[in-house]
ROTORBA-177169 format. One record per residue: residue in one letter; chain; x, y, z of N, C-alpha, C in turn. Coordinates in steps of 0.001 Angstrom, whole numbers. Each point is the difference from the previous one (the first is absolute). Layout:
# residues N
R:resn:chain:n_px:n_py:n_pz:ca_px:ca_py:ca_pz:c_px:c_py:c_pz
R:A:A:X:Y:Z:X:Y:Z:X:Y:Z
...
This chain:
# residues 221
R:resn:chain:n_px:n_py:n_pz:ca_px:ca_py:ca_pz:c_px:c_py:c_pz
R:M:A:-2499:-50018:27485:-1370:509:-29:19:1513:122
R:K:A:-879:671:-745:-91:1452:19:-1312:419:664
R:L:A:124:878:1001:-1178:468:731:20:1516:100
R:L:A:-1187:586:-49:-185:1419:272:-1086:83:1062
R:L:A:408:287:1222:-893:-66:1151:-411:1414:382
R:T:A:-1249:335:-285:-479:1361:182:-969:94:1163
R:D:A:-197:1204:448:-1010:312:1010:-1352:217:-655
R:S:A:-10:742:-1101:-1260:438:-614:12:-108:-1516
R:G:A:702:-984:-529:5:-195:-1432:1001:878:-719
R:I:A:-215:173:-1291:927:737:-858:-421:1461:33
R:I:A:368:677:1070:-604:1270:385:778:1219:-489
R:N:A:1276:-165:-374:786:1152:-440:969:-416:-1105
R:Q:A:710:977:-544:867:-276:-1150:1184:-869:366
R:S:A:549:171:1190:1149:-813:401:-359:-1481:66
R:I:A:-1175:-301:553:-442:-1396:85:-349:-531:-1388
R:T:A:-592:846:-834:-286:-396:-1379:1282:-356:-740
R:D:A:1021:830:144:1278:-259:-665:621:-1300:494
R:A:A:-113:-260:1289:533:-1243:555:-729:-1208:-581
R:L:A:-1306:115:-164:-779:-1094:-577:436:-281:-1437
R:V:A:131:1047:-792:407:-178:-1394:1390:-630:-78
R:E:A:892:409:883:1349:-575:28:-58:-1498:308
R:L:A:-832:-378:954:-124:-1417:348:-626:-804:-1139
R:L:A:-979:590:-678:-653:-682:-1113:942:-176:-1179
R:G:A:857:989:-210:886:-37:-1155:-694:327:-1292
R:R:A:-1178:589:96:-782:385:-1178:-1062:1002:442
R:P:A:-606:734:-917:-1048:947:388:-1212:-706:602
R:I:A:-714:701:847:-1227:-540:589:-989:-390:-1095
R:A:A:-79:793:-1048:-955:-255:-1085:288:-1290:-753
R:E:A:1187:-569:188:352:-1258:-659:1:-1168:981
R:S:A:-518:218:1206:73:-1004:1062:-1385:-496:402
R:T:A:-92:-1283:291:-1256:-606:423:-22:-151:1515
R:A:A:-1159:243:595:-123:1:1459:-1122:-911:466
R:L:A:194:-580:1172:-1067:-690:726:-156:693:1344
R:F:A:-1229:318:349:-270:690:1263:-645:-964:984
R:V:A:534:-12:1238:-499:-872:1070:-725:858:1036
R:P:A:-1346:-27:50:-756:823:950:-279:-677:1330
R:T:A:406:-1245:176:-474:-873:1070:106:589:1401
R:A:A:1087:710:295:251:456:1369:-1066:924:548
R:I:A:-761:660:-853:-922:1040:468:-1287:-557:590
R:Y:A:-345:-1252:-263:-1326:-491:352:-319:-67:1496
R:P:A:964:-198:918:-351:11:1430:-293:1392:550
R:K:A:203:1029:-783:-233:1357:460:-1462:402:-240
R:P:A:-561:886:843:-1391:439:-199:-249:604:-1372
R:I:A:1021:641:-584:-149:625:-1318:406:-942:-1122
R:G:A:129:-1290:316:550:-952:-953:-627:-14:-1377
R:P:A:-1295:-248:-147:-594:-86:-1329:134:1285:-811
R:E:A:-235:1133:659:107:1277:-707:1434:278:-438
R:M:A:958:-257:900:1385:286:-321:539:-956:-1055
R:A:A:-449:-1245:25:419:-943:-1038:-422:520:-1372
R:Y:A:-1229:483:-93:-474:544:-1273:815:1220:-420
R:K:A:244:899:941:723:1230:-331:1417:-298:-486
R:T:A:678:-910:670:1383:-271:-382:72:-793:-1301
R:I:A:-898:-948:-182:-11:-771:-1247:-297:907:-1184
R:S:A:-935:923:170:-424:871:-1100:852:1259:-138
R:G:A:1005:160:863:870:1163:-91:-661:1285:448
R:R:A:-859:-88:1007:-731:1169:486:351:345:1441
R:E:A:1211:-333:394:474:351:1338:1284:805:-141
R:P:A:-117:1315:-175:1189:824:-269:1007:26:1142
R:R:A:-414:-379:1212:935:-38:1116:947:-1187:-86
R:A:A:-320:-963:-869:809:-1219:-89:5:-518:-1440
R:P:A:630:717:-930:-39:-401:-1411:794:-1270:-280
R:M:A:-644:-936:-698:643:-1263:-364:-408:-436:-1414
R:T:A:-1306:-160:-213:-464:-559:-1271:-130:1041:-1108
R:E:A:-29:1278:358:-321:1050:-968:1218:650:-633
R:L:A:1121:-699:-25:1252:606:-454:215:-83:-1499
R:G:A:-918:-640:-721:145:-137:-1447:649:-1302:-426
R:W:A:-267:-1070:757:553:-1314:-328:-501:-501:-1358
R:K:A:793:-840:-636:-431:-650:-1239:-1266:-806:242
R:S:A:-46:-681:1134:-1208:-716:424:37:-152:1513
R:V:A:-1184:-127:602:-130:-226:1437:-1012:-1122:218
R:G:A:400:-992:768:-915:-1052:404:-150:3:1508
R:V:A:-1018:-688:502:-240:-105:1440:285:-1439:434
R:L:A:852:-136:1002:331:-1309:560:-573:-57:1409
R:E:A:-1161:-626:152:-660:-100:1293:420:-1304:677
R:L:A:799:123:1055:611:-1172:613:-1008:-939:634
R:T:A:-1092:528:533:-974:-875:657:-683:-942:-989
R:A:A:35:337:-1290:-624:-846:-1012:938:-1098:-503
R:L:A:1297:193:141:958:-880:-661:-41:-1453:468
R:P:A:-242:-298:1300:-17:-1407:391:-1086:-828:-702
R:S:A:-1020:652:-521:-1079:-727:-676:168:-24:-1515
R:I:A:1135:492:-496:264:64:-1438:1217:-857:-321
R:D:A:-38:-708:-1121:1165:-785:-420:1208:914:-157
R:R:A:1128:-446:528:1217:811:-68:394:327:-1441
R:E:A:-337:-882:-916:351:226:-1402:-695:1233:-576
R:L:A:-1064:453:673:-745:1152:-499:568:1327:487
R:W:A:675:-7:1155:472:1282:529:1514:116:143
R:V:A:694:-1099:239:1446:79:180:706:590:-1226
R:P:A:-333:-419:-1233:666:600:-1162:-229:1512:-95
R:K:A:-1166:479:404:-274:1433:-27:939:759:938
R:V:A:226:-581:1172:908:627:966:1431:-43:-514
R:Q:A:381:-1108:-596:1367:-139:-497:286:920:-1177
R:E:A:-1024:354:-759:177:856:-1171:-41:1488:324
R:A:A:-549:373:1143:-185:1411:334:1342:702:201
R:D:A:31:1277:-365:1188:816:225:36:576:1408
R:V:A:-1170:188:593:-56:584:1342:-1185:-577:760
R:L:A:204:-226:1283:-1055:-434:904:-260:1146:966
R:L:A:-1187:594:-84:-388:1134:836:-809:-544:1172
R:V:A:521:128:1208:-631:-627:1166:-521:1098:921
R:G:A:-1320:101:89:-651:1093:704:37:-124:1515
R:G:A:-512:1051:655:47:99:1448:-1218:-581:692
R:G:A:64:12:1327:-1064:-542:833:585:-654:1233
R:D:A:-273:-1270:185:492:-738:1159:1135:-929:-418
R:P:A:1211:194:530:1133:-813:-460:-101:-1478:355
R:L:A:-590:-341:1134:-111:-1418:353:-1062:-709:-835
R:F:A:-1089:693:-324:-1000:-573:-906:630:-248:-1368
R:L:A:763:969:-465:689:-147:-1277:981:-1156:52
R:H:A:780:-102:1072:967:-1091:136:-698:-1354:-3
R:Y:A:-1098:-104:738:-743:-1256:63:-426:-453:-1394
R:W:A:-555:924:-787:-495:-387:-1321:1111:-152:-1018
R:M:A:1124:645:198:1160:-294:-834:449:-1439:208
R:Q:A:-43:-453:1258:378:-1378:302:-1052:-988:-513
R:Q:A:-1263:287:283:-1071:-915:-383:-123:-146:-1507
R:S:A:237:1076:-720:-151:-8:-1451:1169:-636:-730
R:G:A:1163:-55:654:1202:-482:-657:846:1106:-607
R:L:A:-465:1258:89:788:1095:-555:1322:182:741
R:A:A:-5:-198:1313:1204:229:791:1179:-816:-518
R:E:A:-233:-1250:-357:1104:-848:-470:476:400:-1387
R:L:A:-870:664:-770:374:444:-1337:835:1276:9
R:L:A:-239:867:979:560:1345:-32:1511:49:-262
R:P:A:817:-796:695:1455:113:-230:431:-411:-1397
R:T:A:-853:-685:-748:372:-507:-1327:-465:915:-1130
R:L:A:-766:1033:311:-635:798:-1042:955:1014:-620
R:K:A:-234:306:-1273:728:1087:-651:-635:1348:338
R:A:A:-1238:-18:453:-746:1235:256:652:835:1096
R:V:A:-77:1307:-159:352:916:1077:-1152:-10:1001
R:Y:A:306:-188:1261:-1002:11:1065:-126:1430:507
R:V:A:-1196:578:-133:-263:1348:494:-1048:-92:1103
R:G:A:393:335:1218:-913:-51:1132:-497:1376:382
R:L:A:-1189:31:564:-603:1214:542:-450:-295:1421
R:S:A:579:674:981:-372:-162:1403:97:-1471:409
R:A:A:-1129:-681:259:54:-1409:392:687:-856:-1048
R:G:A:-147:368:-1265:684:-715:-1069:1500:105:96
R:S:A:499:1057:635:1428:145:281:366:-700:1306
R:M:A:-807:213:1037:290:-568:1312:111:-1517:-35
R:V:A:-799:-659:-831:-44:-1460:-20:1303:-611:-498
R:T:A:847:769:-661:1266:-542:-483:1022:-178:1120
R:A:A:-250:592:1159:931:-63:1127:-71:-1363:697
R:P:A:999:-308:836:-103:-1220:812:-1091:102:1055
R:R:A:-224:1227:521:-1015:247:1033:-562:1403:-204
R:I:A:-1219:211:492:-587:1334:-84:-45:699:1352
R:G:A:235:-731:1089:-92:584:1335:-1407:-110:554
R:A:A:-108:-207:1285:-1302:-226:648:-958:1177:-166
R:D:A:525:1205:-153:-862:1181:-137:-908:-81:-1220
R:F:A:400:-756:-998:-757:-62:-1248:-816:-1280:-141
R:V:A:-105:-773:1062:-795:-1222:-43:-1450:335:325
R:D:A:-878:-96:-991:-1439:211:177:-762:-1278:-321
R:W:A:116:-467:-1225:-685:-1221:-429:823:-1219:412
R:T:A:-676:-1045:466:676:-1233:395:-516:-1152:-842
R:P:A:865:-751:-648:-440:-1110:-844:-563:-1149:809
R:P:A:-732:-908:-634:-510:-1182:701:1135:-751:688
R:G:A:-210:-335:1248:1024:-712:745:998:899:695
R:G:A:-108:1331:-246:905:943:636:1319:118:-735
R:A:A:734:1053:331:1297:238:-631:742:1083:749
R:D:A:1300:108:-283:771:1110:544:77:1097:-1063
R:D:A:1020:839:67:95:1110:-945:951:-300:-1154
R:S:A:299:-1273:-234:920:-384:-1064:-621:197:-1376
R:T:A:844:431:-940:-450:176:-1386:1037:-606:-955
R:L:A:77:442:-1237:697:-725:-1051:1510:-123:179
R:G:A:652:1047:475:1451:-32:120:732:116:-1333
R:L:A:-597:698:-955:692:252:-1272:1118:1016:162
R:V:A:-132:854:1010:1049:951:351:365:-230:1462
R:D:A:1074:635:456:467:-261:1365:-260:1167:945
R:F:A:-1003:816:-306:-363:1138:835:-1516:121:62
R:A:A:-485:773:966:-1431:242:156:-329:1433:-432
R:I:A:-1294:257:-218:-440:1303:-504:-1132:547:853
R:Y:A:161:1227:413:-1030:754:723:-518:1059:-976
R:P:A:-1226:-163:-523:-480:899:-1050:-775:1204:546
R:H:A:-342:901:-910:-903:1135:267:499:918:1098
R:L:A:1310:212:16:606:870:1007:-587:1409:-102
R:D:A:-547:475:1127:-585:1347:102:-1070:268:-1048
R:Y:A:-717:-1057:-401:-1070:174:-993:-1206:662:657
R:P:A:-613:989:-653:-1156:688:601:-1116:-967:379
R:G:A:-510:144:1213:-1092:-839:472:433:-1328:581
R:M:A:1317:-278:2:510:-1244:563:965:318:1133
R:D:A:147:-945:914:836:207:1182:1365:-668:-167
R:N:A:511:-28:-1222:1284:-635:-281:1117:1035:108
R:T:A:437:246:1217:1000:1029:268:1409:-596:9
R:M:A:1006:869:-48:1369:-475:75:270:-634:1366
R:A:A:-584:557:1069:154:-608:1323:-606:-1397:25
R:G:A:-1161:-146:-633:-620:-1312:-85:848:-979:-795
R:A:A:601:486:-1078:873:-843:-813:1216:-460:792
R:E:A:556:895:794:1177:-345:795:-339:-1071:1038
R:A:A:-1161:140:650:-422:-992:990:-272:-1349:-667
R:W:A:-632:40:-1176:-268:-1226:-760:1294:-686:-400
R:A:A:944:765:-529:1271:-568:-455:768:-649:1148
R:A:A:-153:540:1200:716:-531:1159:-463:-1407:365
R:T:A:-1162:-419:-496:-509:-1341:295:480:-1048:-997
R:L:A:731:431:-1040:388:-904:-1080:1499:-270:10
R:P:A:412:-1226:-330:1423:-342:-21:646:220:-1368
R:I:A:-658:735:-872:483:242:-1360:-31:1500:-274
R:P:A:765:467:-996:-100:1409:-377:-1419:345:-437
R:A:A:-353:1266:99:-1353:414:-340:19:1420:-567
R:Y:A:-847:215:-993:-139:1312:-607:-1362:584:331
R:A:A:-13:1259:394:-1239:778:64:-25:867:-1247
R:I:A:-1105:-49:-758:-79:740:-1253:-1327:743:-93
R:D:A:37:1157:-683:-1236:744:-225:-505:-247:-1416
R:N:A:-1073:712:-380:-639:-298:-1274:814:446:-1213
R:Q:A:1071:743:212:856:435:-1102:1274:-834:-118
R:T:A:14:-1135:673:1213:-816:105:-253:-1430:-454
R:A:A:1022:-599:-613:-26:-1415:-358:1375:-594:238
R:L:A:46:-1316:88:1251:-737:161:193:-869:-1237
R:K:A:1066:255:-720:332:-796:-1185:983:-1079:425
R:V:A:-330:-1250:-260:828:-1126:429:344:-853:-1209
R:V:A:1281:-149:-261:476:-841:-1106:1063:-940:555
R:D:A:-280:-1298:-75:931:-1016:515:421:290:1438
R:G:A:-949:455:801:240:233:1412:565:1370:340
R:K:A:420:768:-996:550:1331:242:-1126:1024:29
R:V:A:-44:815:1054:-1092:947:209:447:1414:-370
R:E:A:-857:686:-764:192:1416:-306:-1280:744:366
R:V:A:128:1036:800:-1160:811:371:-259:1014:-1103
R:V:A:-1242:25:-483:-437:952:-1023:-1029:902:669
R:S:A:330:1260:196:-879:821:826:-20:1464:-413
R:E:A:-1196:561:18:-201:1442:-61:-669:464:1292
R:G:A:122:-835:1037:-658:295:1277:876:-357:1182
R:Q:A:-608:-672:1006:684:-305:1259:105:-1510:201
R:W:A:1124:-400:559:198:-1410:312:1091:-115:1056
R:R:A:82:-1187:592:1061:-262:982:278:-1488:59
R:L:A:1262:-341:93:415:-1378:204:338:-232:1454
R:F:A:-615:-1021:592:321:-427:1357:835:-1276:-103
R:E:A:1216:41:512:843:-1187:-27:-561:-1059:959
R:A:A:346:-1237:-245:-514:-1087:842:466:198:1438
């Protein structure tokens, strides 16, 4: 499986080059599906969903890169739709763009929709943004638990990779400091990366490569 786990989308040339390498073809020849689901538990959810879907959020570019086509895959709708109508679309896509928001809400709907079981089988490159990246980890850490699914849950997520991600390092207006990242990482039994908005993690068959024009740090387990 090929993943590009970003903090803030395809924000610089290094991350763009990594995406094209993973795709194996130009962006203009690639089809994309965008997943906005994670943003809805946030107060800015409806507005941000519109901005990211329409490519009007320059702080987190995803859909506006010049794709051959872009579709929207809304996970909360999928349980009420025949799988024959949406599964082939996911299987045919060249890239799955998974937006930010709440990682546990996103994980819940990935499970409920059936997307989670499909992910390891897809040819698509998985591109995460913030929560869309965090959800690929085995755990997100208690610091990032805000939304709780029906019946309760811990901080477990997909486990597509064997490390956790602390996003938005030193981002203006946020309290995501390196000291905070270090304290968070100390609560986890797995390796963890703190990354800023100029950094992404490229993962191919479990091998991790840091792609960065900014700041990052790896905390060993």
